[in-house]
C-alpha positions as CSV (number, residue, x, y, z in Angstrom):
1,M,0.0,0.0,0.0
2,V,2.9,2.3,0.7
3,L,4.3,1.9,-2.8
4,K,0.8,2.6,-4.3
5,F,0.6,5.9,-2.3
6,T,4.1,6.9,-3.5
7,L,3.3,6.0,-7.1
8,D,0.0,7.8,-7.0
9,G,1.7,10.9,-5.7
10,I,4.2,10.9,-8.5
11,L,1.6,10.3,-11.1
12,K,-0.4,13.3,-9.7
13,E,2.8,15.5,-9.7
14,E,3.5,14.5,-13.3
15,N,-0.1,15.1,-14.3
16,I,-0.5,11.6,-15.5
17,T,-4.2,11.0,-15.0
18,D,-5.1,8.1,-17.3
19,V,-3.5,5.5,-15.1
20,E,-5.2,3.3,-12.5
21,T,-3.2,1.8,-9.7
22,F,-4.2,-1.0,-7.3
23,C,-2.6,-2.8,-4.4
24,S,-2.8,-6.5,-4.0
25,D,-1.1,-9.3,-2.1
26,S,1.5,-11.2,-4.0
27,F,-0.4,-14.3,-4.7
28,V,-3.5,-12.6,-6.0
29,A,-1.5,-10.1,-7.9
30,S,0.3,-12.7,-10.0
31,G,-3.1,-13.7,-11.4
32,E,-4.5,-10.2,-11.9
33,N,-4.9,-8.4,-15.2
34,Y,-2.4,-5.6,-15.3
35,D,-0.1,-3.7,-17.7
36,I,2.9,-3.3,-15.5
37,V,3.8,-4.4,-12.0
38,F,5.8,-2.6,-9.3
39,T,7.2,-5.0,-6.8
40,S,10.0,-5.6,-4.4
41,K,13.2,-7.6,-5.1
42,E,11.9,-10.4,-2.8
43,L,8.6,-10.8,-4.6
44,D,9.9,-10.3,-8.2
45,Y,10.2,-14.0,-8.8
46,L,6.4,-14.4,-8.6
47,F,6.1,-12.3,-11.8
48,E,8.9,-13.8,-13.9
49,R,6.6,-15.8,-16.1
50,N,4.3,-13.0,-16.8
51,R,4.8,-11.0,-20.0
52,Q,4.1,-7.6,-18.5
53,P,6.9,-5.4,-17.5
54,R,8.1,-5.4,-13.9
55,V,9.6,-2.5,-12.0
56,V,11.6,-3.6,-8.9
57,I,11.7,-1.0,-6.1
58,K,13.9,-1.3,-3.1
59,N,12.6,1.6,-1.1
60,F,8.8,2.0,-1.4
61,I,8.7,5.5,0.1
62,S,11.5,6.9,-2.1
63,K,9.8,9.1,-4.6
64,D,13.2,9.5,-6.4
65,E,13.6,5.8,-6.9
66,V,10.0,5.2,-8.0
67,R,10.1,8.2,-10.4
68,E,13.5,7.1,-11.8
69,K,12.6,3.5,-12.4
70,G,8.9,3.8,-13.0
71,L,8.0,6.8,-15.1
72,E,9.7,5.7,-18.3
73,P,7.9,2.3,-18.5
74,I,4.6,3.9,-17.6
75,R,5.0,6.6,-20.3
76,K,6.0,3.9,-22.8
77,L,2.9,1.9,-22.1
78,L,0.7,4.9,-22.4
79,N,2.2,5.8,-25.8
80,E,1.7,2.2,-27.0
81,M,-2.0,2.3,-26.0
82,K,-2.7,5.4,-28.0
């Protein structure tokens, strides 16, 4: 949930409004329908077989890390969906 709040704040700051975020436990999330997953290094293995991009975050409260690692893949997906 902390990572979701961090990501939502960054999306708002960047005026990216056509993105929906959700938080899920690791076992449910691996079966969900999503375009990209933000996860920790420890849980990354759960998503290895999925074709969607993964962004591995070490510090969930670090806006700098989430922005640095996450904005480019989000923007790329948004451009592909246009």
